[in-house]
C-alpha positions in Angstrom: 9.2 44.1 39.5 6.4 42.3 41.3 2.7 42.6 40.7 0.8 43.8 43.8 -1.5 41.2 45.4 -4.6 43.3 44.9 -3.7 43.9 41.3 -3.2 40.2 40.6 -6.5 39.3 42.4 -8.4 42.0 40.5 -7.0 41.0 37.1 -7.7 37.3 37.7 -11.3 38.0 38.7 -11.8 40.2 35.7 -10.5 37.5 33.3 -12.7 34.8 34.9 -15.7 37.2 34.7 -15.1 37.9 31.0 -14.8 34.1 30.3 -18.1 33.4 32.1 -19.8 36.2 30.1 -18.6 34.6 26.9 -19.9 31.1 27.7 -23.2 32.4 29.2 -24.4 33.8 25.9 -27.4 36.1 25.8 -30.4 34.4 27.5 -33.6 36.4 28.1 -33.3 36.1 31.8 -30.2 36.3 34.1 -28.8 32.8 34.6 -26.2 31.4 37.0 -23.2 32.0 34.8 -24.2 35.6 34.2 -24.7 36.1 38.0 -21.3 34.6 38.7 -19.7 36.8 36.0 -21.3 39.9 37.6 -20.1 39.0 41.1 -16.5 38.3 39.8 -16.6 41.7 38.0 -17.5 43.4 41.3 -14.1 42.3 42.7 -11.9 44.5 40.4 -14.5 47.3 40.7 -14.3 47.3 44.5 -10.5 47.0 44.7 -9.9 49.7 42.0 -12.5 52.0 43.6 -11.2 51.8 47.1 -7.6 52.2 46.0 -8.5 55.3 43.9 -10.3 56.7 47.0 -7.1 56.2 49.0 -5.1 58.2 46.4 -7.7 61.0 46.1 -8.5 61.3 49.8 -5.1 60.7 51.3 -6.7 58.2 53.7 -5.1 54.8 54.2 -8.0 52.3 54.3 -5.7 49.3 54.7 -6.8 47.7 51.5 -3.2 47.5 50.3 -2.2 45.0 53.0 -5.2 42.8 53.3 -3.7 40.0 51.1 0.1 40.5 51.4 2.8 42.4 53.3 3.1 46.1 53.0 6.3 46.1 51.0 8.0 44.0 48.4 11.8 43.5 48.0 13.2 46.6 46.3 10.3 48.9 47.2 12.5 51.2 49.3 15.1 51.4 46.6 12.5 52.3 44.0 11.8 56.0 44.0 8.5 55.4 42.1 6.9 53.5 44.9 4.8 56.1 46.8 2.7 53.8 49.0 4.2 50.4 49.8 1.9 47.5 48.8 -0.4 49.8 46.8 -1.0 49.5 43.1 -0.7 52.6 40.8 -3.5 55.1 40.4 -3.5 54.2 36.6 -4.2 50.5 37.5 -6.8 51.4 40.1 -8.8 53.6 37.8 -8.6 51.1 35.0 -9.7 48.3 37.3 -12.6 50.3 38.7 -14.1 51.1 35.2 -13.4 47.6 34.0 -15.1 46.0 37.0 -18.2 48.2 36.7 -18.4 47.3 33.0 -18.2 43.6 33.9 -20.8 43.9 36.6 -23.3 45.3 34.2 -22.3 44.1 30.8 -25.9 44.3 29.6 -27.0 47.3 31.6 -28.6 50.2 29.6 -29.3 53.8 30.4 -32.1 55.8 28.9 -31.4 59.2 27.4 -33.7 62.1 26.3 -35.8 60.3 23.6 -37.1 56.8 23.8 -33.7 55.5 23.3 -31.2 53.4 25.4 -27.5 52.8 25.2 -25.3 50.2 26.7 -22.8 51.6 29.2 -20.3 48.7 29.2 -18.5 49.7 26.0 -18.1 53.3 27.3 -16.7 52.1 30.6 -14.4 49.6 28.8 -12.9 52.5 26.7 -12.6 54.6 29.9 -10.8 51.7 31.6 -8.3 51.4 28.8 -7.3 55.1 28.9 -5.3 55.1 32.2 -3.6 51.8 31.2 -2.7 53.4 27.8 -1.1 56.3 29.6 1.2 53.9 31.3 2.0 52.1 28.0 2.8 55.5 26.4 5.0 56.4 29.3 7.0 53.2 29.0 7.4 53.6 25.2 8.3 57.3 25.4 10.4 57.1 28.5 8.1 59.6 30.3 7.9 58.5 33.9 5.0 60.8 34.7 2.7 58.8 32.5 3.4 55.5 34.3 2.3 56.9 37.6 -0.5 59.6 37.5 -0.3 62.4 40.1 3.0 61.0 41.5 1.4 57.7 42.4 3.2 54.3 42.4 4.2 53.4 38.8 2.0 51.1 36.7 3.9 47.9 35.8 4.2 47.2 32.1 2.6 43.8 32.2 -0.3 45.1 34.3 -0.9 47.8 31.7 -0.9 45.2 28.9 -3.3 43.0 30.8 -5.7 45.9 31.5 -5.8 46.9 27.9 -6.5 43.4 26.8 -9.3 43.0 29.3 -10.9 46.2 28.0 -10.7 45.0 24.5 -12.3 41.7 25.6 -15.3 43.5 27.1 -15.8 45.2 23.7 -15.4 42.0 21.8 -17.7 39.8 23.9 -20.6 42.0 22.7 -19.3 42.7 19.3 -22.7 43.6 17.9 -22.8 46.8 19.9 -21.1 50.2 19.3 -18.3 51.0 18.8 -17.3 47.5 17.6 -20.2 47.3 15.3 -19.4 50.6 13.7 -15.7 49.7 13.3 -16.6 46.4 11.6 -19.3 47.9 9.4 -18.8 47.7 5.6 -19.6 51.4 5.0 -17.3 54.3 4.6 -17.5 55.1 8.3 -16.3 51.6 9.2 -13.5 51.9 6.6 -12.3 55.2 8.1 -12.3 53.9 11.7 -10.4 50.7 10.7 -7.8 52.9 9.1 -7.6 55.8 11.6 -8.0 54.1 15.0 -5.2 51.5 14.8 -3.1 53.6 12.5 -3.2 56.7 14.6 -2.6 54.8 17.8 0.3 52.8 16.4 1.8 55.9 14.8 1.6 58.0 18.0 3.0 55.3 20.1 5.9 54.7 17.6 6.5 58.5 17.5 6.6 58.7 21.3 9.0 55.7 21.5 11.3 57.3 19.0 11.3 60.7 20.8 12.0 58.8 24.1 15.0 57.1 22.6 16.3 60.3 21.1 16.0 62.1 24.5 17.8 59.2 26.2 20.8 59.7 23.9 20.5 63.5 24.3 19.5 64.1 20.7 16.4 65.9 21.8 16.4 68.7 24.4 13.8 68.4 27.3 11.6 71.1 25.8 11.7 69.9 22.3 9.9 66.6 22.9 6.4 68.0 23.2 6.8 70.1 20.0 8.1 67.1 18.1 5.3 65.0 19.5 2.6 67.6 18.4 4.2 68.3 15.0 5.0 64.7 14.2 1.5 63.6 15.3 -0.1 66.1 13.0 2.0 64.9 10.0 1.1 61.3 10.7 -2.5 62.1 11.2 -2.6 64.0 7.8 -0.9 61.0 6.2 -3.5 58.6 7.7 -6.4 60.8 6.6 -5.0 60.9 3.0 -4.6 57.1 3.0 -8.0 56.6 4.6 -9.6 58.8 1.9 -8.0 56.8 -0.8 -9.3 53.6 0.8 -12.8 55.2 1.1 -12.6 56.0 -2.6 -11.7 52.4 -3.4 -14.6 51.2 -1.2 -17.0 53.6 -2.9 -15.9 52.4 -6.3 -16.5 48.8 -5.2 -19.8 49.7 -3.8 -20.8 51.4 -7.0 -19.8 48.4 -9.0 -21.7 46.2 -6.6 -24.7 48.5 -6.9 -24.5 48.3 -10.7 -24.1 44.6 -10.6 -27.1 44.4 -8.2 -29.1 46.6 -10.5 -28.3 44.4 -13.5 -29.1 41.3 -11.5 -32.4 42.9 -10.5 -33.2 43.7 -14.1 -32.3 40.1 -15.1 -34.4 38.7 -12.2 -37.4 40.9 -13.2 -36.9 39.8 -16.8 -36.9 36.2 -15.8 -39.9 36.7 -13.5 -41.7 38.6 -16.3 -41.2 35.7 -18.8 -41.6 32.9 -16.3 -44.4 30.4 -17.0 -45.0 30.1 -13.3 -46.6 32.8 -11.2 -44.3 34.4 -8.7 -45.5 36.7 -5.9 -44.0 38.4 -2.9 -46.0 38.6 0.4 -45.2 40.4 3.6 -45.6 39.2 7.1 -49.1 40.5 7.3 -50.2 38.6 4.3 -50.3 41.5 1.8 -49.0 41.1 -1.8 -45.8 43.1 -2.5 -45.1 42.0 -6.0 -46.8 40.1 -8.8 -45.4 38.9 -12.1 -47.1 38.6 -15.5 -47.6 34.9 -15.2 -49.4 35.4 -11.9 -51.6 38.0 -13.7 -52.3 35.5 -16.5 -53.1 32.7 -14.0 -55.3 34.6 -11.6 -56.6 37.6 -13.7 -55.5 40.4 -11.3 -53.2 43.1 -12.7 -50.3 44.1 -10.4 -51.7 47.5 -9.7 -54.9 45.9 -8.6 -53.4 43.2 -6.3 -50.3 44.8 -4.8 -51.0 46.0 -1.3 -54.1 43.8 -1.0 -54.5 40.8 1.3 -53.5 37.6 -0.6 -56.0 35.4 1.2 -59.0 37.6 0.2 -58.3 37.3 -3.5 -56.8 33.9 -4.5 -57.4 31.6 -1.5 -60.8 29.8 -1.2 -62.7 30.9 1.9 -62.6 27.5 3.5 -58.7 27.6 3.4 -58.2 31.2 4.6 -58.3 30.4 8.3 -55.5 27.9 7.9 -53.5 30.4 5.8 -53.8 33.1 8.4 -52.9 30.7 11.2 -49.8 29.6 9.3 -48.6 33.3 9.2 -49.2 33.6 12.9 -47.3 30.5 13.7 -44.4 31.7 11.6 -44.2 35.0 13.5 -44.1 33.1 16.8 -41.8 30.2 15.9 -39.9 31.3 12.8 -40.9 28.2 10.9 -43.9 26.6 9.3 -45.0 23.1 8.1 -45.6 24.2 4.5 -42.4 26.3 3.9 -40.2 24.8 1.2 -42.7 22.1 0.2 -44.7 21.6 -3.0 -48.4 21.5 -2.3 -51.3 21.0 -4.6 -54.2 23.2 -3.5 -57.3 24.8 -5.0 -57.1 28.5 -5.8 -59.5 31.3 -7.0 -59.4 33.2 -10.3 -60.7 36.8 -10.5 -64.1 35.5 -11.7 -64.4 33.3 -8.6 -63.9 30.0 -10.3 -61.7 27.4 -8.5 -58.8 25.6 -10.2 -55.9 23.5 -9.0 -52.4 24.9 -8.5 -49.0 23.7 -7.4 -47.7 26.0 -4.7 -44.3 26.4 -3.1 -43.7 29.1 -0.4 -40.3 30.1 1.0 -39.3 32.7 3.5 -36.8 35.4 2.4 -35.1 35.7 5.8 -32.4 38.2 4.7 -35.0 40.7 3.7 -35.9 43.5 6.2 -38.6 43.0 7.1 -38.8 39.3 6.1 -40.9 38.4 3.1 -42.4 35.3 1.6 -41.9 34.3 -2.0 -44.5 32.0 -3.6 -44.2 30.0 -6.8 -47.5 29.1 -8.3 -48.2 26.8 -11.3 -51.6 26.2 -12.9 -51.9 22.4 -13.0 -55.4 22.1 -14.5 -54.1 20.5 -17.7 -51.7 18.3 -15.8 -54.5 17.0 -13.6 -56.6 16.4 -16.7 -53.8 14.5 -18.3 -53.2 12.5 -15.0 -56.9 11.7 -14.9 -56.9 10.6 -18.5 -53.9 8.4 -17.7 -55.6 6.9 -14.7 -58.7 6.2 -16.8 -56.6 4.7 -19.6 -54.8 2.5 -17.0 -58.1 1.4 -15.6 -59.4 0.6 -19.0 -56.2 -1.3 -19.8 -56.5 -3.2 -16.5 -60.2 -3.9 -17.3 -59.2 -5.1 -20.8 -56.4 -7.3 -19.3 -58.8 -8.7 -16.8 -61.4 -9.2 -19.5 -58.7 -11.0 -21.5 -57.9 -13.2 -18.5 -61.5 -13.9 -17.9 -62.0 -14.8 -21.5 -59.1 -17.1 -21.5 -60.3 -18.8 -18.3 -63.8 -19.1 -19.8 -62.4 -20.4 -23.1 -60.3 -22.9 -21.2 -63.4 -24.1 -19.4 -65.5 -24.4 -22.5 -62.7 -26.2 -24.3 -61.9 -28.6 -21.5 -65.5 -29.6 -20.7 -66.2 -31.5 -23.9 -62.8 -33.1 -23.8 -63.5 -34.8 -20.5 -65.8 -37.6 -21.8 -63.5 -38.1 -24.8 -60.4 -38.4 -22.6 -62.1 -40.6 -20.0 -63.5 -43.0 -22.6 -60.2 -43.2 -24.6 -58.0 -43.6 -21.5 -60.1 -46.5 -20.2 -60.8 -48.2 -23.5 -57.2 -48.0 -24.6 -56.3 -50.4 -21.8 -59.3 -52.7 -22.2 -57.9 -56.2 -23.3 -61.3 -57.1 -24.8 -60.7 -54.7 -27.6 -58.6 -55.5 -30.7 -55.0 -54.2 -30.6 -55.5 -51.8 -33.5 -58.5 -50.3 -31.9 -56.6 -49.8 -28.6 -53.8 -48.1 -30.5 -56.2 -45.8 -32.1 -57.8 -45.0 -28.7 -54.3 -44.4 -27.3 -53.6 -42.0 -30.2 -56.9 -40.2 -29.4 -55.9 -40.0 -25.7 -52.5 -38.6 -26.5 -53.9 -35.9 -28.8 -56.6 -34.9 -26.3 -53.9 -34.7 -23.6 -51.9 -32.5 -25.9 -54.9 -30.3 -26.5 -55.3 -29.9 -22.8 -51.5 -29.1 -22.5 -51.9 -26.3 -25.0 -54.8 -24.9 -23.0 -52.7 -25.1 -19.9 -49.9 -23.2 -21.6 -52.3 -20.3 -22.3 -53.3 -20.3 -18.7 -49.7 -20.5 -17.4 -48.8 -17.5 -19.6 -51.7 -15.6 -18.0 -50.5 -16.5 -14.5 -46.9 -15.4 -15.4 -48.1 -12.0 -16.8 -50.1 -11.4 -13.6 -47.4 -12.6 -11.3 -49.6 -15.4 -10.0 -47.5 -18.4 -10.9 -46.7 -19.9 -7.5 -44.4 -22.8 -6.6 -45.1 -25.6 -4.2 -41.6 -26.7 -3.2 -40.6 -30.1 -2.0 -37.4 -32.2 -2.1 -37.4 -33.7 -5.6 -35.0 -36.0 -7.4 -33.6 -34.5 -10.5 -32.9 -37.7 -12.3 -36.4 -39.0 -11.6 -38.0 -35.8 -13.0 -35.9 -36.2 -16.2 -36.9 -39.8 -16.6 -40.6 -38.9 -16.3 -40.2 -36.2 -18.9 -38.4 -38.7 -21.2 -41.2 -41.3 -20.8 -43.8 -38.7 -21.9 -42.0 -37.9 -25.2 -40.6 -41.4 -25.8 -43.3 -42.5 -28.1 -43.2 -39.3 -30.2 -39.4 -39.7 -30.5 -39.8 -43.3 -31.6 -42.3 -42.3 -34.2 -39.5 -40.2 -35.8 -36.8 -42.8 -35.2 -34.9 -40.4 -32.9 -32.1 -41.6 -30.7 -32.5 -40.5 -27.0 -29.2 -40.5 -25.1 -29.2 -40.0 -21.3 -25.9 -39.0 -19.7 -27.0 -38.4 -16.1 -24.5 -38.2 -13.3 -24.7 -40.8 -10.7 -24.6 -38.1 -8.1 -27.5 -36.1 -9.4 -28.6 -33.8 -6.6 -32.0 -33.6 -4.9 -33.4 -30.2 -5.5 -35.8 -28.1 -3.4 -38.4 -27.2 -6.0 -41.8 -27.7 -7.5 -41.5 -31.1 -9.1 -44.5 -30.7 -11.4 -43.2 -27.4 -12.7 -39.6 -28.6 -13.1 -40.9 -31.7 -15.0 -42.9 -29.3 -17.2 -39.6 -27.4 -18.0 -37.8 -30.6 -19.0 -40.8 -31.9 -21.0 -41.1 -28.6 -22.9 -37.4 -28.7 -23.8 -37.6 -32.4 -24.9 -40.9 -31.8 -26.8 -39.2 -28.9 -28.6 -36.2 -31.1 -29.4 -38.4 -33.8 -30.8 -40.5 -31.3 -32.8 -37.5 -29.6 -34.5 -35.2 -32.6 -35.0 -35.7 -34.4 -38.3 -36.0 -38.2 -38.7 -33.2 -40.3 -37.4 -31.7 -37.5 -35.5 -30.3 -37.6 -32.0 -31.3 -35.9 -28.7 -28.9 -35.9 -25.8 -29.9 -35.1 -22.2 -27.0 -34.7 -19.7 -26.5 -33.4 -16.2 -23.6 -32.1 -14.2 -23.1 -30.5 -10.8 -20.9 -27.7 -9.4 -20.5 -28.5 -5.7 -18.6 -25.3 -5.0 -21.4 -23.1 -6.4 -24.1 -25.5 -5.4 -25.6 -25.6 -8.9 -27.0 -28.3 -11.1 -26.9 -28.0 -14.9 -29.2 -29.8 -17.3 -28.4 -29.8 -21.0 -30.7 -30.8 -23.8 -28.9 -31.0 -27.2 -30.4 -32.0 -30.5 -29.3 -32.3 -34.1 -32.3 -30.4 -35.4 -32.9 -27.3 -37.5 -31.0 -25.0 -35.1 -31.4 -21.2 -35.2 -29.6 -17.9 -35.8 -27.4 -17.3 -32.7 -28.5 -13.6 -32.8 -32.1 -14.7 -32.1 -31.2 -16.8 -29.0 -33.0 -14.5 -26.5 -36.1 -14.1 -28.7 -36.8 -17.8 -28.5 -37.9 -17.3 -24.9 -40.5 -14.6 -25.9 -44.2 -15.7 -26.0 -45.5 -16.9 -29.4 -41.9 -16.9 -30.8 -40.4 -19.8 -32.8 -37.2 -20.1 -34.9 -38.5 -18.0 -37.7 -41.9 -16.6 -39.0 -44.0 -19.4 -40.4 -42.4 -22.3 -38.6 -45.4 -22.7 -36.3 -47.4 -23.8 -39.3 -44.6 -26.3 -40.2 -43.9 -27.7 -36.7 -47.1 -26.8 -34.9 -47.5 -25.3 -31.4 -48.2 -21.9 -30.0 -44.6 -20.9 -29.2 -45.3 -20.6 -25.4 -43.2 -23.5 -24.0 -39.9 -21.8 -23.7 -41.4 -18.6 -22.3 -43.1 -20.6 -19.6 -39.9 -22.7 -19.0 -37.9 -19.5 -18.4 -40.4 -18.1 -16.0 -40.5 -21.4 -14.0 -36.7 -21.6 -13.9 -36.4 -18.0 -12.8 -38.9 -18.6 -9.9 -36.5 -21.4 -8.8 -33.6 -18.9 -8.8 -32.0 -20.4 -11.9 -31.4 -19.5 -15.5 -32.0 -21.0 -18.9 -30.0 -20.3 -22.1 -30.1 -21.4 -25.7 -27.2 -21.8 -28.2 -26.7 -22.8 -31.8 -24.0 -22.6 -34.4 -26.6 -21.6 -37.0 -29.5 -22.9 -39.0 -29.3 -26.7 -39.6 -26.6 -27.1 -36.9 -28.8 -28.2 -34.0 -29.6 -26.5 -30.8 -28.5 -26.7 -27.2 -30.6 -25.6 -24.2 -28.9 -25.3 -20.8 -30.8 -25.1 -17.5 -29.0 -24.1 -14.4 -30.7 -24.6 -11.0 -29.4 -24.0 -7.4 -29.6 -27.0 -5.1 -31.8 -24.9 -2.7 -33.3 -25.7 0.6 -36.8 -25.6 2.0 -37.6 -22.5 4.2 -40.4 -21.6 6.5 -41.6 -19.1 3.8 -42.2 -21.9 1.3 -45.9 -22.9 1.3 -46.3 -26.5 2.3 -46.9 -28.9 -0.5 -50.6 -29.4 -0.9 -51.5 -33.1 -1.0 -52.8 -34.1 -4.4 -54.9 -36.9 -5.7 -51.9 -38.1 -7.6 -50.1 -39.4 -4.5 -47.8 -42.3 -4.9 -48.9 -45.6 -3.4 -52.6 -46.2 -3.6 -54.7 -47.2 -0.7 -56.7 -50.4 -0.9 -59.7 -50.1 -3.2 -63.0 -49.3 -1.5 -66.6 -49.5 -2.6 -68.0 -45.9 -2.2 -71.4 -44.4 -2.2 -70.8 -41.5 -4.6 -73.0 -38.4 -5.3 -72.0 -37.3 -8.8 -73.2 -33.8 -9.9 -72.4 -32.8 -13.5 -74.5 -30.7 -15.8 -72.7 -31.9 -19.0 -74.7 -35.0 -20.0 -72.0 -36.9 -21.8 -69.5 -36.3 -19.1 -72.0 -37.4 -16.5 -72.9 -40.5 -18.3 -69.3 -41.6 -19.0 -68.2 -40.9 -15.4 -71.2 -42.8 -13.9 -70.6 -45.7 -16.2 -66.8 -45.9 -15.4 -67.3 -45.5 -11.7 -70.0 -48.1 -11.6 -67.8 -50.5 -13.6 -65.1 -50.0 -10.9 -67.6 -51.2 -8.3 -68.8 -48.0 -6.8 -72.5 -47.1 -6.3 -73.3 -43.8 -8.0 -76.3 -41.5 -8.0 -76.3 -38.7 -10.5 -77.6 -35.1 -10.4 -77.5 -32.3 -13.0 -77.9 -29.3 -10.7 -77.7 -28.1 -7.1 -81.4 -28.6 -6.3 -81.4 -32.3 -7.5 -78.2 -33.0 -5.5 -79.6 -31.5 -2.3 -82.8 -33.5 -2.7 -80.8 -36.8 -3.2 -78.6 -36.0 -0.2 -81.6 -35.4 2.1 -83.7 -38.4 0.9 -80.9 -41.0 0.5 -81.4 -44.2 2.4 -77.7 -44.6 2.8 -75.3 -41.8 3.7 -73.1 -40.8 0.7 -69.3 -41.3 1.3 -68.1 -38.7 -1.2 -69.3 -35.9 -3.5 -67.9 -35.5 -7.0 -69.2 -32.2 -8.4 -68.6 -29.9 -11.3 -68.2 -26.3 -10.2 -70.3 -24.7 -13.0 -73.9 -25.8 -12.5 -77.1 -24.3 -14.0 -78.6 -23.1 -10.7 -75.5 -22.3 -8.7 -72.0 -23.6 -8.3 -70.3 -26.6 -6.7 -69.1 -24.2 -4.0 -72.7 -23.3 -3.2 -73.6 -27.0 -3.1 -70.9 -27.9 -0.7 -71.9 -25.0 1.6 -75.6 -25.9 1.6 -74.8 -29.6 2.2 -72.8 -28.6 5.3 -75.5 -26.4 6.5 -77.9 -29.4 6.3 -75.6 -31.6 8.3 -74.0 -33.5 5.4 -70.2 -33.4 6.1 -69.1 -35.6 3.2 -65.7 -34.9 1.6 -65.6 -33.7 -2.0 -63.7 -33.8 -5.3 -64.2 -30.7 -7.5 -64.2 -31.0 -11.3 -63.7 -27.8 -13.2 -62.4 -26.4 -16.5 -61.0 -23.5 -14.5 -57.5 -24.2 -13.2 -56.1 -20.9 -12.0 -54.5 -20.6 -8.6 -57.4 -18.7 -7.2 -59.8 -21.4 -8.4 -57.9 -24.0 -6.4 -57.9 -21.7 -3.4 -61.7 -21.2 -3.6 -62.4 -24.9 -3.7 -60.2 -25.6 -0.7 -61.9 -22.8 1.3 -65.3 -24.2 0.3 -64.3 -27.6 1.8 -63.3 -29.7 -1.3 -60.4 -31.9 -0.5 -59.3 -32.2 -4.2 -59.5 -30.0 -7.3 -59.2 -31.9 -10.7 -58.9 -29.8 -13.8 -60.8 -31.0 -16.9 -60.2 -33.0 -19.0 -59.8 -35.6 -16.3 -58.2 -38.9 -16.9 -60.1 -41.7 -15.1 -56.7 -42.8 -13.6 -56.5 -39.4 -11.8 -60.0 -39.7 -10.5 -59.4 -43.3 -9.3 -56.3 -42.3 -7.4 -58.2 -39.4 -5.8 -60.9 -41.8 -4.7 -58.4 -44.3 -3.4 -56.9 -41.7 -1.1 -60.2 -41.5 0.9 -61.1 -43.8 3.8 -64.8 -44.1 4.5 -65.6 -42.0 7.6 -62.1 -40.6 8.0 -61.8 -38.2 5.0 -59.0 -38.1 2.5 -55.7 -39.8 3.3 -53.7 -37.3 1.2 
């Protein structure tokens, strides 16, 4: 059997139209895909309508032969072909209704009341009926069904295709009737899902069985109808009984679900009633729909007083109501809002009109009909008070910490200032060959102890820098072996005083590290000073180095035969103010800051420091591990210091010395004059400015204390510049924090020396200046 050309064309156009409708979606306006789908749907409607007209009117319009010849092979031998080339009336009617439904898939018609219905599902059902007649005819062997009114028979595959297309029209808009009713979860949907497919399948099966029985002469020609009617009723009754049982099961499930929902609702209400947070429901118009006890407690409104009232008028301050109402409008337009699902802290109103802070979270209940908003509200008055108290406590702690830092800095200044003349005098006189040897040794002892006093003060300031995160490194390429030798030189005399043996086992290939040489030397000096302090007379201290070329690490080990410590307390040794055990600071002296500062410096270099001991009396070992490191663009350039290696030729300088501490001023002036310089002294800013303005000869350099009675050295430098005196300067100060150095540089000082100052430091700083050219540092 061959499908007629018109039938094939109409079926293909219908299938393409259905595909386009599926992909086009449901836009508000007709788009190109929908227009194309409608035009394709017109093809089966036109072909089916004209062919049906030929059958009913008896007029041959020539539609049958437009695309192909009038006859197909076997047409004359087939008694069921009434009109050669023409499709069956069943197919024509199905195609007509199918095409019209595809042309207007979204068309509606209005009926009596203000109500409209979609016509496409109705037409799809009507298009399936003629094709179903043909299917029943094939299954039951009843030829009259395959060709209505003695028309050309409907082909089996054409009938199947037409039924599938009709089902496709219903499925492409599944939210409409009758599909929506069939898929509904209620009892009606349950009945339809049982009866429609069950009845259809049962009747078709019964018809097929009767057809087969007739073919084998088991059923007489007149008995088929009676059997069909009686058997159909029996099957229908059976389906109804089965469907009723299914409905009962569905209703039982629905009842259980309803009970569970009721229990859940009771639990939810119980939770809401006992919740510490206020919970409210608000509709799309901004009216309160529900209100729990916590909300009543927070705001003061009872549920019967607030439900049905506008939320904004009762709990939202007037200045925020416009924004609240605009947010509702935006949600109605866009379906979203900027505050939905977020936690906000806002002011709210109590019943008595007082404002208080709340934490608010609003969410849309989209599955409600109509949609609702649920709000969770928490009174955060106490929390904000606690946060404010915490902020105030933090500010007080920060002020106290700053006051402590300021006190330490001031204490450092006050302690350093009187040490300066002592250290200056002792350092110069200890090297004066005119004095007896024993006097010079005594002066050297005084110099060492004053230097040690200054070192203890520096340790306190370093600890302050570490705690505030202001201990900065000034990296340069430094030789590890040289740094260790310098540290050994510092403690050599103390070691000799206790008859200690110093053993150096330094590798010949000791690396050159990228680090702060002064700070690294401070680490090694601290470790050696500790070893000397805690090692008894005639003990041994060993300093060794090793390198790991693969890991690019250098390891420095300081080992002694001293008092040792409990291995469990190894980490505690690096805490500030900690020593081997309580009371040892009185026995051995010191503040217990050296190791804490050493660990901080090593950590800033990217290394580590560890301590080990086999127990009390077994000696101690300290291991420092440092990466080789490289200089990067992020490392601050090394600031030239007055302690530069290689002194420049000695010069005779005109010096303006400004110092309010009389003894320091006298000692400095005497030592500078003895070195050949010409010095004029001032004790305050006013005197210094007067000397600079009235001086016969231009001063070459300014040496000034920063703390002066009528201002500061920074003010003095600024005023000198304003008056045209551009002389370079050396600042003397008991303040040595990082910010102090920065301020003096910004003010124009070329060098900042921290008291107590050794005359050797001052001499080297002076030697680094060339008259008329500024510092050569």
